[in-house]
All heavy atoms as a GROMACS GRO file, in nm:
protein
  575
    1MET      N    1  -0.897  -0.007  -1.489
    1MET     CA    2  -0.756   0.015  -1.504
    1MET      C    3  -0.677  -0.088  -1.421
    1MET      O    4  -0.720  -0.126  -1.313
    1MET     CB    5  -0.720   0.153  -1.452
    1MET     CG    6  -0.580   0.188  -1.462
    1MET     SD    7  -0.552   0.365  -1.426
    1MET     CE    8  -0.394   0.360  -1.366
    2LYS      N    9  -0.572  -0.140  -1.476
    2LYS     CA   10  -0.488  -0.240  -1.404
    2LYS      C   11  -0.355  -0.178  -1.368
    2LYS      O   12  -0.300  -0.096  -1.445
    2LYS     CB   13  -0.466  -0.362  -1.493
    2LYS     CG   14  -0.600  -0.434  -1.522
    2LYS     CD   15  -0.582  -0.576  -1.499
    2LYS     CE   16  -0.713  -0.646  -1.526
    2LYS     NZ   17  -0.714  -0.780  -1.477
    3ILE      N   18  -0.311  -0.218  -1.255
    3ILE     CA   19  -0.178  -0.168  -1.199
    3ILE      C   20  -0.096  -0.289  -1.161
    3ILE      O   21  -0.143  -0.375  -1.086
    3ILE     CB   22  -0.201  -0.073  -1.082
    3ILE    CG1   23  -0.282   0.048  -1.125
    3ILE    CG2   24  -0.067  -0.028  -1.021
    3ILE    CD1   25  -0.335   0.128  -1.010
    4ARG      N   26   0.027  -0.296  -1.211
    4ARG     CA   27   0.116  -0.406  -1.172
    4ARG      C   28   0.152  -0.399  -1.027
    4ARG      O   29   0.173  -0.292  -0.969
    4ARG     CB   30   0.243  -0.402  -1.257
    4ARG     CG   31   0.219  -0.451  -1.400
    4ARG     CD   32   0.346  -0.463  -1.470
    4ARG     NE   33   0.320  -0.554  -1.580
    4ARG     CZ   34   0.402  -0.655  -1.612
    4ARG    NH1   35   0.514  -0.675  -1.550
    4ARG    NH2   36   0.367  -0.736  -1.706
    5LYS      N   37   0.161  -0.516  -0.967
    5LYS     CA   38   0.194  -0.525  -0.824
    5LYS      C   39   0.324  -0.454  -0.794
    5LYS      O   40   0.329  -0.378  -0.698
    5LYS     CB   41   0.210  -0.678  -0.790
    5LYS     CG   42   0.251  -0.705  -0.646
    5LYS     CD   43   0.251  -0.851  -0.622
    5LYS     CE   44   0.274  -0.885  -0.476
    5LYS     NZ   45   0.260  -1.030  -0.449
    6GLN      N   46   0.426  -0.473  -0.876
    6GLN     CA   47   0.555  -0.408  -0.853
    6GLN      C   48   0.538  -0.256  -0.854
    6GLN      O   49   0.600  -0.183  -0.772
    6GLN     CB   50   0.654  -0.451  -0.962
    6GLN     CG   51   0.790  -0.402  -0.934
    6GLN     CD   52   0.890  -0.463  -1.037
    6GLN    OE1   53   0.852  -0.531  -1.132
    6GLN    NE2   54   1.018  -0.435  -1.016
    7MET      N   55   0.457  -0.201  -0.946
    7MET     CA   56   0.436  -0.060  -0.954
    7MET      C   57   0.366  -0.007  -0.830
    7MET      O   58   0.398   0.105  -0.778
    7MET     CB   59   0.357  -0.022  -1.083
    7MET     CG   60   0.336   0.127  -1.097
    7MET     SD   61   0.485   0.225  -1.096
    7MET     CE   62   0.549   0.187  -1.256
    8ALA      N   63   0.266  -0.078  -0.782
    8ALA     CA   64   0.190  -0.034  -0.663
    8ALA      C   65   0.285  -0.032  -0.543
    8ALA      O   66   0.285   0.068  -0.464
    8ALA     CB   67   0.075  -0.132  -0.635
    9ILE      N   68   0.375  -0.129  -0.528
    9ILE     CA   69   0.468  -0.134  -0.419
    9ILE      C   70   0.567  -0.018  -0.430
    9ILE      O   71   0.583   0.059  -0.331
    9ILE     CB   72   0.545  -0.270  -0.421
    9ILE    CG1   73   0.453  -0.382  -0.384
    9ILE    CG2   74   0.665  -0.262  -0.328
    9ILE    CD1   75   0.510  -0.518  -0.408
   10MET      N   76   0.623   0.003  -0.546
   10MET     CA   77   0.719   0.113  -0.563
   10MET      C   78   0.657   0.249  -0.541
   10MET      O   79   0.717   0.340  -0.482
   10MET     CB   80   0.782   0.104  -0.702
   10MET     CG   81   0.868  -0.016  -0.724
   10MET     SD   82   1.008  -0.038  -0.613
   10MET     CE   83   1.107   0.101  -0.660
   11SER      N   84   0.536   0.266  -0.587
   11SER     CA   85   0.467   0.394  -0.572
   11SER      C   86   0.446   0.424  -0.422
   11SER      O   87   0.476   0.538  -0.379
   11SER     CB   88   0.331   0.387  -0.644
   11SER     OG   89   0.261   0.508  -0.623
   12HIS      N   90   0.400   0.331  -0.348
   12HIS     CA   91   0.372   0.353  -0.208
   12HIS      C   92   0.498   0.375  -0.129
   12HIS      O   93   0.509   0.460  -0.035
   12HIS     CB   94   0.289   0.243  -0.146
   12HIS     CG   95   0.142   0.258  -0.176
   12HIS    ND1   96   0.057   0.327  -0.093
   12HIS    CD2   97   0.068   0.218  -0.284
   12HIS    CE1   98  -0.062   0.330  -0.146
   12HIS    NE2   99  -0.057   0.265  -0.265
   13LEU      N  100   0.605   0.297  -0.160
   13LEU     CA  101   0.732   0.320  -0.095
   13LEU      C  102   0.794   0.454  -0.127
   13LEU      O  103   0.851   0.524  -0.039
   13LEU     CB  104   0.830   0.205  -0.128
   13LEU     CG  105   0.796   0.072  -0.068
   13LEU    CD1  106   0.891  -0.032  -0.116
   13LEU    CD2  107   0.787   0.077   0.085
   14SER      N  108   0.775   0.500  -0.249
   14SER     CA  109   0.826   0.634  -0.287
   14SER      C  110   0.748   0.742  -0.212
   14SER      O  111   0.807   0.840  -0.162
   14SER     CB  112   0.810   0.656  -0.435
   14SER     OG  113   0.896   0.574  -0.509
   15ASP      N  114   0.620   0.722  -0.194
   15ASP     CA  115   0.542   0.814  -0.116
   15ASP      C  116   0.593   0.821   0.027
   15ASP      O  117   0.602   0.928   0.092
   15ASP     CB  118   0.393   0.776  -0.114
   15ASP     CG  119   0.326   0.802  -0.246
   15ASP    OD1  120   0.386   0.869  -0.334
   15ASP    OD2  121   0.213   0.753  -0.266
   16CYS      N  122   0.624   0.707   0.083
   16CYS     CA  123   0.677   0.698   0.219
   16CYS      C  124   0.809   0.779   0.231
   16CYS      O  125   0.833   0.847   0.334
   16CYS     CB  126   0.698   0.554   0.264
   16CYS     SG  127   0.548   0.465   0.286
   17GLN      N  128   0.897   0.761   0.133
   17GLN     CA  129   1.024   0.831   0.132
   17GLN      C  130   1.000   0.983   0.142
   17GLN      O  131   1.066   1.053   0.213
   17GLN     CB  132   1.103   0.802   0.013
   17GLN     CG  133   1.174   0.668   0.014
   17GLN     CD  134   1.252   0.647  -0.112
   17GLN    OE1  135   1.199   0.655  -0.223
   17GLN    NE2  136   1.377   0.612  -0.096
   18GLU      N  137   0.903   1.033   0.069
   18GLU     CA  138   0.870   1.175   0.073
   18GLU      C  139   0.805   1.220   0.201
   18GLU      O  140   0.834   1.322   0.254
   18GLU     CB  141   0.784   1.213  -0.048
   18GLU     CG  142   0.847   1.203  -0.181
   18GLU     CD  143   0.966   1.295  -0.193
   18GLU    OE1  144   0.956   1.414  -0.152
   18GLU    OE2  145   1.074   1.254  -0.241
   19MET      N  146   0.715   1.137   0.252
   19MET     CA  147   0.637   1.172   0.367
   19MET      C  148   0.720   1.179   0.496
   19MET      O  149   0.687   1.253   0.591
   19MET     CB  150   0.518   1.075   0.386
   19MET     CG  151   0.415   1.094   0.277
   19MET     SD  152   0.299   0.958   0.264
   19MET     CE  153   0.219   0.965   0.423
   20ILE      N  154   0.826   1.097   0.508
   20ILE     CA  155   0.899   1.088   0.635
   20ILE      C  156   0.967   1.219   0.673
   20ILE      O  157   0.998   1.240   0.789
   20ILE     CB  158   1.000   0.971   0.639
   20ILE    CG1  159   1.100   0.983   0.527
   20ILE    CG2  160   0.928   0.837   0.634
   20ILE    CD1  161   1.215   0.885   0.540
   21GLN      N  162   0.985   1.305   0.576
   21GLN     CA  163   1.051   1.432   0.610
   21GLN      C  164   0.953   1.532   0.669
   21GLN      O  165   0.999   1.637   0.720
   21GLN     CB  166   1.120   1.488   0.486
   21GLN     CG  167   1.026   1.526   0.371
   21GLN     CD  168   1.099   1.570   0.250
   21GLN    OE1  169   1.197   1.641   0.259
   21GLN    NE2  170   1.055   1.526   0.132
   22TYR      N  171   0.824   1.506   0.668
   22TYR     CA  172   0.728   1.599   0.722
   22TYR      C  173   0.675   1.551   0.856
   22TYR      O  174   0.626   1.439   0.865
   22TYR     CB  175   0.609   1.616   0.625
   22TYR     CG  176   0.653   1.670   0.489
   22TYR    CD1  177   0.657   1.588   0.380
   22TYR    CD2  178   0.688   1.805   0.481
   22TYR    CE1  179   0.694   1.639   0.257
   22TYR    CE2  180   0.728   1.856   0.355
   22TYR     CZ  181   0.734   1.770   0.245
   22TYR     OH  182   0.774   1.819   0.128
   23GLU      N  183   0.688   1.636   0.955
   23GLU     CA  184   0.631   1.604   1.088
   23GLU      C  185   0.483   1.587   1.079
   23GLU      O  186   0.413   1.660   1.008
   23GLU     CB  187   0.668   1.717   1.183
   23GLU     CG  188   0.635   1.684   1.326
   23GLU     CD  189   0.692   1.788   1.422
   23GLU    OE1  190   0.791   1.854   1.388
   23GLU    OE2  191   0.630   1.806   1.526
   24GLY      N  192   0.430   1.493   1.149
   24GLY     CA  193   0.285   1.465   1.156
   24GLY      C  194   0.238   1.368   1.052
   24GLY      O  195   0.121   1.341   1.042
   25GLN      N  196   0.328   1.312   0.970
   25GLN     CA  197   0.290   1.219   0.868
   25GLN      C  198   0.322   1.071   0.907
   25GLN      O  199   0.310   0.982   0.820
   25GLN     CB  200   0.361   1.251   0.738
   25GLN     CG  201   0.323   1.381   0.680
   25GLN     CD  202   0.178   1.390   0.639
   25GLN    OE1  203   0.125   1.296   0.580
   25GLN    NE2  204   0.113   1.496   0.675
   26GLU      N  205   0.355   1.053   1.036
   26GLU     CA  206   0.398   0.917   1.076
   26GLU      C  207   0.289   0.811   1.054
   26GLU      O  208   0.312   0.702   1.004
   26GLU     CB  209   0.438   0.917   1.222
   26GLU     CG  210   0.558   1.004   1.256
   26GLU     CD  211   0.525   1.151   1.278
   26GLU    OE1  212   0.405   1.186   1.275
   26GLU    OE2  213   0.617   1.227   1.302
   27GLU      N  214   0.163   0.844   1.091
   27GLU     CA  215   0.055   0.745   1.071
   27GLU      C  216   0.028   0.713   0.928
   27GLU      O  217   0.009   0.601   0.891
   27GLU     CB  218  -0.076   0.796   1.141
   27GLU     CG  219  -0.181   0.694   1.145
   27GLU     CD  220  -0.148   0.570   1.228
   27GLU    OE1  221  -0.065   0.583   1.327
   27GLU    OE2  222  -0.199   0.464   1.201
   28ARG      N  223   0.024   0.814   0.842
   28ARG     CA  224   0.004   0.791   0.698
   28ARG      C  225   0.117   0.708   0.639
   28ARG      O  226   0.096   0.617   0.559
   28ARG     CB  227  -0.012   0.925   0.629
   28ARG     CG  228  -0.142   0.996   0.657
   28ARG     CD  229  -0.158   1.120   0.581
   28ARG     NE  230  -0.166   1.091   0.437
   28ARG     CZ  231  -0.149   1.179   0.342
   28ARG    NH1  232  -0.124   1.303   0.372
   28ARG    NH2  233  -0.157   1.147   0.216
   29THR      N  234   0.240   0.732   0.682
   29THR     CA  235   0.352   0.661   0.636
   29THR      C  236   0.344   0.515   0.679
   29THR      O  237   0.364   0.423   0.601
   29THR     CB  238   0.485   0.723   0.688
   29THR    OG1  239   0.494   0.858   0.644
   29THR    CG2  240   0.606   0.648   0.637
   30ARG      N  241   0.308   0.497   0.804
   30ARG     CA  242   0.294   0.359   0.859
   30ARG      C  243   0.180   0.282   0.783
   30ARG      O  244   0.199   0.165   0.751
   30ARG     CB  245   0.254   0.368   1.007
   30ARG     CG  246   0.257   0.234   1.078
   30ARG     CD  247   0.234   0.246   1.229
   30ARG     NE  248   0.328   0.345   1.277
   30ARG     CZ  249   0.302   0.458   1.344
   30ARG    NH1  250   0.192   0.487   1.382
   30ARG    NH2  251   0.390   0.542   1.382
   31MET      N  252   0.075   0.347   0.746
   31MET     CA  253  -0.032   0.284   0.674
   31MET      C  254   0.014   0.240   0.536
   31MET      O  255  -0.018   0.128   0.490
   31MET     CB  256  -0.150   0.373   0.661
   31MET     CG  257  -0.236   0.384   0.784
   31MET     SD  258  -0.285   0.227   0.860
   31MET     CE  259  -0.372   0.156   0.720
   32ARG      N  260   0.090   0.324   0.468
   32ARG     CA  261   0.141   0.288   0.337
   32ARG      C  262   0.235   0.172   0.343
   32ARG      O  263   0.238   0.081   0.260
   32ARG     CB  264   0.208   0.408   0.273
   32ARG     CG  265   0.109   0.510   0.225
   32ARG     CD  266   0.169   0.620   0.144
   32ARG     NE  267   0.074   0.721   0.103
   32ARG     CZ  268  -0.004   0.713  -0.003
   32ARG    NH1  269   0.003   0.608  -0.081
   32ARG    NH2  270  -0.092   0.807  -0.030
   33ILE      N  271   0.325   0.171   0.451
   33ILE     CA  272   0.414   0.058   0.463
   33ILE      C  273   0.335  -0.071   0.490
   33ILE      O  274   0.366  -0.179   0.438
   33ILE     CB  275   0.517   0.085   0.575
   33ILE    CG1  276   0.613   0.197   0.526
   33ILE    CG2  277   0.594  -0.040   0.613
   33ILE    CD1  278   0.704   0.255   0.635
   34ASN      N  279   0.233  -0.063   0.574
   34ASN     CA  280   0.149  -0.178   0.602
   34ASN      C  281   0.077  -0.232   0.479
   34ASN      O  282   0.060  -0.349   0.457
   34ASN     CB  283   0.049  -0.151   0.717
   34ASN     CG  284   0.113  -0.146   0.850
   34ASN    OD1  285   0.215  -0.208   0.873
   34ASN    ND2  286   0.056  -0.072   0.940
   35PHE      N  287   0.034  -0.133   0.395
   35PHE     CA  288  -0.032  -0.172   0.267
   35PHE      C  289   0.065  -0.248   0.180
   35PHE      O  290   0.029  -0.348   0.117
   35PHE     CB  291  -0.078  -0.042   0.199
   35PHE     CG  292  -0.140  -0.063   0.064
   35PHE    CD1  293  -0.266  -0.113   0.048
   35PHE    CD2  294  -0.069  -0.028  -0.051
   35PHE    CE1  295  -0.320  -0.129  -0.076
   35PHE    CE2  296  -0.125  -0.041  -0.174
   35PHE     CZ  297  -0.252  -0.095  -0.186
   36VAL      N  298   0.190  -0.202   0.171
   36VAL     CA  299   0.290  -0.270   0.091
   36VAL      C  300   0.314  -0.414   0.144
   36VAL      O  301   0.325  -0.508   0.074
   36VAL     CB  302   0.421  -0.193   0.086
   36VAL    CG1  303   0.538  -0.273   0.028
   36VAL    CG2  304   0.401  -0.063   0.007
   37LYS      N  305   0.316  -0.422   0.277
   37LYS     CA  306   0.334  -0.555   0.339
   37LYS      C  307   0.219  -0.652   0.296
   37LYS      O  308   0.242  -0.769   0.274
   37LYS     CB  309   0.339  -0.548   0.492
   37LYS     CG  310   0.468  -0.484   0.543
   37LYS     CD  311   0.458  -0.475   0.696
   37LYS     CE  312   0.577  -0.408   0.755
   37LYS     NZ  313   0.558  -0.392   0.904
   38MET      N  314   0.098  -0.598   0.300
   38MET     CA  315  -0.017  -0.677   0.260
   38MET      C  316  -0.005  -0.726   0.116
   38MET      O  317  -0.032  -0.840   0.086
   38MET     CB  318  -0.148  -0.599   0.278
   38MET     CG  319  -0.184  -0.567   0.416
   38MET     SD  320  -0.243  -0.705   0.510
   38MET     CE  321  -0.405  -0.724   0.442
   39ILE      N  322   0.039  -0.638   0.030
   39ILE     CA  323   0.055  -0.676  -0.113
   39ILE      C  324   0.165  -0.780  -0.131
   39ILE      O  325   0.152  -0.879  -0.203
   39ILE     CB  326   0.081  -0.552  -0.200
   39ILE    CG1  327  -0.039  -0.460  -0.204
   39ILE    CG2  328   0.126  -0.592  -0.339
   39ILE    CD1  329  -0.015  -0.328  -0.272
   40LEU      N  330   0.276  -0.761  -0.056
   40LEU     CA  331   0.389  -0.852  -0.068
   40LEU      C  332   0.355  -0.992  -0.018
   40LEU      O  333   0.410  -1.088  -0.070
   40LEU     CB  334   0.511  -0.798   0.007
   40LEU     CG  335   0.586  -0.686  -0.058
   40LEU    CD1  336   0.689  -0.626   0.039
   40LEU    CD2  337   0.655  -0.737  -0.184
   41THR      N  338   0.266  -0.999   0.076
   41THR     CA  339   0.237  -1.135   0.136
   41THR      C  340   0.110  -1.201   0.079
   41THR      O  341   0.069  -1.299   0.134
   41THR     CB  342   0.224  -1.122   0.288
   41THR    OG1  343   0.120  -1.029   0.318
   41THR    CG2  344   0.353  -1.076   0.351
   42ASP      N  345   0.057  -1.147  -0.030
   42ASP     CA  346  -0.064  -1.206  -0.081
   42ASP      C  347  -0.044  -1.331  -0.171
   42ASP      O  348  -0.135  -1.390  -0.217
   42ASP     CB  349  -0.148  -1.098  -0.158
   42ASP     CG  350  -0.089  -1.054  -0.289
   42ASP    OD1  351   0.022  -1.106  -0.329
   42ASP    OD2  352  -0.147  -0.968  -0.356
   43GLY      N  353   0.085  -1.361  -0.194
   43GLY     CA  354   0.116  -1.482  -0.269
   43GLY      C  355   0.114  -1.469  -0.419
   43GLY      O  356   0.141  -1.567  -0.488
   44LYS      N  357   0.084  -1.350  -0.470
   44LYS     CA  358   0.076  -1.329  -0.613
   44LYS      C  359   0.216  -1.285  -0.663
   44LYS      O  360   0.290  -1.224  -0.586
   44LYS     CB  361  -0.028  -1.222  -0.648
   44LYS     CG  362  -0.166  -1.271  -0.611
   44LYS     CD  363  -0.275  -1.170  -0.647
   44LYS     CE  364  -0.408  -1.229  -0.622
   44LYS     NZ  365  -0.490  -1.158  -0.529
   45PRO      N  366   0.249  -1.322  -0.788
   45PRO     CA  367   0.382  -1.282  -0.842
   45PRO      C  368   0.389  -1.131  -0.859
   45PRO      O  369   0.290  -1.062  -0.868
   45PRO     CB  370   0.388  -1.355  -0.974
   45PRO     CG  371   0.244  -1.383  -1.013
   45PRO     CD  372   0.171  -1.396  -0.884
   46LEU      N  373   0.514  -1.079  -0.867
   46LEU     CA  374   0.536  -0.939  -0.883
   46LEU      C  375   0.478  -0.880  -1.011
   46LEU      O  376   0.448  -0.761  -1.020
   46LEU     CB  377   0.687  -0.904  -0.876
   46LEU     CG  378   0.749  -0.902  -0.740
   46LEU    CD1  379   0.895  -0.873  -0.748
   46LEU    CD2  380   0.682  -0.798  -0.650
   47ASP      N  381   0.460  -0.964  -1.115
   47ASP     CA  382   0.404  -0.912  -1.237
   47ASP      C  383   0.250  -0.918  -1.242
   47ASP      O  384   0.189  -0.893  -1.341
   47ASP     CB  385   0.466  -0.980  -1.358
   47ASP     CG  386   0.436  -1.130  -1.362
   47ASP    OD1  387   0.387  -1.184  -1.265
   47ASP    OD2  388   0.470  -1.193  -1.469
   48HIS      N  389   0.188  -0.961  -1.131
   48HIS     CA  390   0.042  -0.962  -1.124
   48HIS      C  391  -0.013  -0.825  -1.138
   48HIS      O  392   0.044  -0.729  -1.096
   48HIS     CB  393  -0.004  -1.018  -0.987
   48HIS     CG  394  -0.150  -1.019  -0.967
   48HIS    ND1  395  -0.231  -1.112  -1.028
   48HIS    CD2  396  -0.231  -0.934  -0.894
   48HIS    CE1  397  -0.357  -1.086  -0.994
   48HIS    NE2  398  -0.361  -0.979  -0.918
   49GLU      N  399  -0.127  -0.813  -1.210
   49GLU     CA  400  -0.192  -0.685  -1.230
   49GLU      C  401  -0.320  -0.679  -1.149
   49GLU      O  402  -0.407  -0.768  -1.160
   49GLU     CB  403  -0.221  -0.661  -1.376
   49GLU     CG  404  -0.097  -0.643  -1.460
   49GLU     CD  405  -0.129  -0.603  -1.604
   49GLU    OE1  406  -0.241  -0.625  -1.648
   49GLU    OE2  407  -0.036  -0.560  -1.671
   50TYR      N  408  -0.331  -0.579  -1.064
   50TYR     CA  409  -0.455  -0.560  -0.982
   50TYR      C  410  -0.542  -0.459  -1.054
   50TYR      O  411  -0.493  -0.367  -1.118
   50TYR     CB  412  -0.417  -0.498  -0.850
   50TYR     CG  413  -0.336  -0.580  -0.755
   50TYR    CD1  414  -0.200  -0.567  -0.749
   50TYR    CD2  415  -0.395  -0.680  -0.675
   50TYR    CE1  416  -0.121  -0.648  -0.663
   50TYR    CE2  417  -0.320  -0.760  -0.591
   50TYR     CZ  418  -0.185  -0.742  -0.584
   50TYR     OH  419  -0.111  -0.815  -0.502
   51THR      N  420  -0.670  -0.468  -1.031
   51THR     CA  421  -0.761  -0.358  -1.068
   51THR      C  422  -0.752  -0.256  -0.956
   51THR      O  423  -0.712  -0.287  -0.848
   51THR     CB  424  -0.907  -0.407  -1.084
   51THR    OG1  425  -0.954  -0.454  -0.955
   51THR    CG2  426  -0.920  -0.518  -1.185
   52THR      N  427  -0.791  -0.133  -0.989
   52THR     CA  428  -0.794  -0.034  -0.888
   52THR      C  429  -0.887  -0.068  -0.777
   52THR      O  430  -0.866  -0.039  -0.661
   52THR     CB  431  -0.828   0.107  -0.943
   52THR    OG1  432  -0.949   0.101  -1.017
   52THR    CG2  433  -0.714   0.156  -1.032
   53GLN      N  434  -0.995  -0.139  -0.809
   53GLN     CA  435  -1.093  -0.184  -0.703
   53GLN      C  436  -1.026  -0.283  -0.612
   53GLN      O  437  -1.044  -0.275  -0.487
   53GLN     CB  438  -1.215  -0.245  -0.772
   53GLN     CG  439  -1.316  -0.290  -0.669
   53GLN     CD  440  -1.439  -0.350  -0.732
   53GLN    OE1  441  -1.459  -0.348  -0.853
   53GLN    NE2  442  -1.529  -0.408  -0.652
   54GLU      N  443  -0.944  -0.375  -0.662
   54GLU     CA  444  -0.876  -0.471  -0.577
   54GLU      C  445  -0.780  -0.402  -0.480
   54GLU      O  446  -0.773  -0.438  -0.365
   54GLU     CB  447  -0.796  -0.571  -0.664
   54GLU     CG  448  -0.884  -0.672  -0.737
   54GLU     CD  449  -0.800  -0.756  -0.832
   54GLU    OE1  450  -0.720  -0.699  -0.909
   54GLU    OE2  451  -0.818  -0.880  -0.826
   55LEU      N  452  -0.706  -0.302  -0.536
   55LEU     CA  453  -0.614  -0.225  -0.451
   55LEU      C  454  -0.687  -0.149  -0.340
   55LEU      O  455  -0.641  -0.142  -0.229
   55LEU     CB  456  -0.526  -0.132  -0.536
   55LEU     CG  457  -0.422  -0.204  -0.623
   55LEU    CD1  458  -0.356  -0.103  -0.715
   55LEU    CD2  459  -0.318  -0.276  -0.535
   56ASP      N  460  -0.801  -0.091  -0.380
   56ASP     CA  461  -0.888  -0.020  -0.278
   56ASP      C  462  -0.932  -0.114  -0.168
   56ASP      O  463  -0.934  -0.081  -0.051
   56ASP     CB  464  -1.008   0.040  -0.348
   56ASP     CG  465  -0.975   0.161  -0.431
   56ASP    OD1  466  -0.858   0.218  -0.419
   56ASP    OD2  467  -1.057   0.202  -0.514
   57GLU      N  468  -0.973  -0.238  -0.206
   57GLU     CA  469  -1.014  -0.336  -0.110
   57GLU      C  470  -0.898  -0.376  -0.016
   57GLU      O  471  -0.918  -0.394   0.106
   57GLU     CB  472  -1.072  -0.461  -0.177
   57GLU     CG  473  -1.201  -0.434  -0.248
   57GLU     CD  474  -1.250  -0.549  -0.334
   57GLU    OE1  475  -1.182  -0.654  -0.340
   57GLU    OE2  476  -1.353  -0.530  -0.401
   58ILE      N  477  -0.778  -0.392  -0.070
   58ILE     CA  478  -0.664  -0.423   0.014
   58ILE      C  479  -0.633  -0.307   0.105
   58ILE      O  480  -0.603  -0.327   0.223
   58ILE     CB  481  -0.537  -0.456  -0.077
   58ILE    CG1  482  -0.562  -0.584  -0.158
   58ILE    CG2  483  -0.413  -0.466   0.013
   58ILE    CD1  484  -0.460  -0.609  -0.265
   59TRP      N  485  -0.647  -0.183   0.056
   59TRP     CA  486  -0.623  -0.064   0.141
   59TRP      C  487  -0.724  -0.066   0.256
   59TRP      O  488  -0.684  -0.042   0.372
   59TRP     CB  489  -0.640   0.067   0.054
   59TRP     CG  490  -0.621   0.187   0.135
   59TRP    CD1  491  -0.716   0.275   0.169
   59TRP    CD2  492  -0.496   0.243   0.184
   59TRP    NE1  493  -0.662   0.380   0.244
   59TRP    CE2  494  -0.532   0.361   0.253
   59TRP    CE3  495  -0.364   0.199   0.177
   59TRP    CZ2  496  -0.432   0.440   0.309
   59TRP    CZ3  497  -0.269   0.279   0.242
   59TRP    CH2  498  -0.299   0.396   0.302
   60GLU      N  499  -0.852  -0.090   0.229
   60GLU     CA  500  -0.952  -0.093   0.332
   60GLU      C  501  -0.922  -0.202   0.437
   60GLU      O  502  -0.937  -0.182   0.556
   60GLU     CB  503  -1.092  -0.111   0.277
   60GLU     CG  504  -1.142   0.008   0.196
   60GLU     CD  505  -1.152   0.135   0.282
   60GLU    OE1  506  -1.195   0.125   0.397
   60GLU    OE2  507  -1.116   0.239   0.231
   61LYS      N  508  -0.884  -0.321   0.390
   61LYS     CA  509  -0.851  -0.432   0.480
   61LYS      C  510  -0.729  -0.392   0.570
   61LYS      O  511  -0.730  -0.421   0.687
   61LYS     CB  512  -0.816  -0.553   0.400
   61LYS     CG  513  -0.795  -0.678   0.480
   61LYS     CD  514  -0.768  -0.802   0.392
   61LYS     CE  515  -0.736  -0.920   0.480
   61LYS     NZ  516  -0.706  -1.036   0.395
   62THR      N  517  -0.630  -0.327   0.508
   62THR     CA  518  -0.518  -0.282   0.587
   62THR      C  519  -0.559  -0.182   0.696
   62THR      O  520  -0.521  -0.198   0.810
   62THR     CB  521  -0.412  -0.211   0.494
   62THR    OG1  522  -0.372  -0.304   0.392
   62THR    CG2  523  -0.289  -0.168   0.569
   63ASN      N  524  -0.646  -0.090   0.662
   63ASN     CA  525  -0.700   0.004   0.756
   63ASN      C  526  -0.774  -0.063   0.872
   63ASN      O  527  -0.750  -0.030   0.991
   63ASN     CB  528  -0.788   0.111   0.691
   63ASN     CG  529  -0.711   0.208   0.608
   63ASN    OD1  530  -0.597   0.232   0.628
   63ASN    ND2  531  -0.781   0.265   0.510
   64GLU      N  532  -0.854  -0.160   0.835
   64GLU     CA  533  -0.931  -0.233   0.938
   64GLU      C  534  -0.835  -0.309   1.032
   64GLU      O  535  -0.856  -0.311   1.152
   64GLU     CB  536  -1.030  -0.328   0.873
   64GLU     CG  537  -1.146  -0.262   0.808
   64GLU     CD  538  -1.232  -0.353   0.729
   64GLU    OE1  539  -1.223  -0.479   0.747
   64GLU    OE2  540  -1.312  -0.308   0.647
   65MET      N  541  -0.737  -0.377   0.976
   65MET     CA  542  -0.644  -0.454   1.056
   65MET      C  543  -0.565  -0.368   1.151
   65MET      O  544  -0.525  -0.409   1.260
   65MET     CB  545  -0.550  -0.536   0.967
   65MET     CG  546  -0.619  -0.647   0.894
   65MET     SD  547  -0.509  -0.741   0.786
   65MET     CE  548  -0.402  -0.820   0.907
   66CYS      N  549  -0.540  -0.244   1.113
   66CYS     CA  550  -0.464  -0.150   1.193
   66CYS      C  551  -0.550  -0.066   1.285
   66CYS      O  552  -0.504   0.028   1.350
   66CYS     CB  553  -0.376  -0.066   1.103
   66CYS     SG  554  -0.254  -0.157   1.018
   67GLY      N  555  -0.682  -0.092   1.283
   67GLY     CA  556  -0.773  -0.021   1.368
   67GLY      C  557  -0.811   0.123   1.320
   67GLY      O  558  -0.852   0.206   1.401
   68ILE      N  559  -0.798   0.141   1.189
   68ILE     CA  560  -0.838   0.274   1.138
   68ILE      C  561  -0.951   0.254   1.040
   68ILE      O  562  -0.954   0.162   0.958
   68ILE     CB  563  -0.715   0.334   1.053
   68ILE    CG1  564  -0.598   0.356   1.152
   68ILE    CG2  565  -0.759   0.464   0.984
   68ILE    CD1  566  -0.469   0.395   1.081
   69LYS      N  567  -1.051   0.338   1.053
   69LYS     CA  568  -1.170   0.322   0.967
   69LYS      C  569  -1.198   0.450   0.897
   69LYS      O  570  -1.164   0.554   0.927
   69LYS     CB  571  -1.292   0.279   1.051
   69LYS     CG  572  -1.268   0.140   1.108
   69LYS     CD  573  -1.388   0.092   1.176
   69LYS     CE  574  -1.360  -0.050   1.232
   69LYS     NZ  575  -1.469  -0.119   1.279
   0.00000   0.00000   0.00000
């Protein structure tokens, strides 16, 4: 399955909007924002399509960079 870069970004930012209203979700919200930053800075155009495996790899890399395993 392929997911457009723009859709992945919007989806994660929408999740962040919902999560900020719940106490205790700060770390998960921060991780999603960091994930979006990683996608935005990868140099690919907004209409690039990722496989779900590629997005999973970016998520894991984001977790590693932020000290979460």
